[in-house]
C-alpha positions in Angstrom: -2.3 16.9 11.1 -2.4 19.6 8.3 -2.2 18.9 4.7 0.0 21.3 2.8 -1.1 22.5 -0.6 1.8 24.6 -1.9 0.0 25.6 -5.2 -2.9 27.0 -3.2 -0.6 28.9 -0.9 1.3 30.3 -3.9 -2.0 31.3 -5.7 -3.2 33.1 -2.5 0.1 35.0 -2.3 -0.2 36.1 -6.0 -3.8 37.2 -5.3 -2.7 39.3 -2.3 0.0 41.2 -4.2 -0.7 44.9 -4.6 -1.5 46.1 -8.0 1.1 48.1 -9.9 -0.5 51.5 -9.4 -1.1 50.8 -5.7 -4.4 52.6 -5.6 -6.9 49.8 -6.6 -8.2 47.4 -4.1 -10.1 44.2 -4.9 -13.3 45.8 -3.6 -12.8 48.9 -5.9 -12.4 46.5 -8.8 -15.8 44.9 -8.2 -14.4 41.9 -6.3 -16.3 41.2 -3.1 -14.6 39.6 -0.1 -14.3 35.9 -0.5 -13.9 36.0 -4.2 -11.1 36.5 -6.7 -10.8 37.4 -10.4 -9.5 35.0 -13.1 -9.0 35.5 -16.8 -10.1 32.6 -19.0 -9.9 31.9 -22.7 -7.7 30.6 -25.4 -7.5 33.7 -27.6 -9.4 36.5 -26.1 -9.5 36.4 -22.2 -12.7 37.0 -20.3 -12.7 38.1 -16.6 -14.7 36.0 -14.1 -15.1 36.6 -10.4 -15.3 33.3 -8.5 -15.4 32.1 -4.9 -12.2 31.3 -3.1 -13.8 28.0 -2.2 -12.6 26.8 -5.6 -9.1 26.8 -4.4 -9.8 23.6 -2.4 -11.4 21.7 -5.4 -9.1 19.1 -7.0 -10.3 19.9 -10.5 -9.7 23.6 -10.1 -6.2 22.8 -8.6 -5.5 20.9 -11.9 -6.4 24.1 -13.8 -4.0 26.0 -11.5 -1.3 23.5 -12.3 -1.8 24.0 -16.0 -1.7 27.8 -15.5 1.6 27.4 -13.6 3.0 25.3 -16.4 2.0 27.7 -19.1 2.5 31.1 -17.5 4.5 30.5 -14.4 3.7 33.2 -12.0 4.0 36.1 -14.5 0.4 36.3 -15.8 0.1 38.6 -18.8 -3.4 40.0 -17.7 -2.1 41.1 -14.3 -4.2 38.5 -12.6 -4.6 34.7 -12.5 -4.9 33.5 -16.1 -6.5 30.0 -16.7 -5.5 28.3 -20.0 -8.7 26.7 -21.0 -11.7 27.5 -23.1 -14.4 29.7 -21.7 -17.0 26.9 -22.1 -14.9 24.4 -20.2 -14.3 26.9 -17.3 -18.0 27.9 -17.2 -19.1 24.2 -17.0 -16.5 23.4 -14.3 -17.2 26.5 -12.2 -21.0 26.1 -12.4 -20.7 22.4 -11.3 -18.5 23.5 -8.4 -20.8 26.4 -7.4 -18.2 29.1 -8.0 -20.5 31.9 -9.1 
């Protein structure tokens, strides 16, 4: 029996969308296979490259839900934007082994 996680599926679909210019790939942007970029911060956004294994973590799913509520699926940075402080994200990501 499979457990459906619609937010994870939607996040994966967003991450697979081609970039606007069509010439960049995740690898050419410095993102290795099995990782994805997120933008974190309250005022100034900082880019982090984290493991896709985070997508299955309940605490990270909570952050995705907050991002969905705040930004919908139109992220101003062109990638997944997480609405929390950099310190909170770094603490959570390091506890989950995302880096």
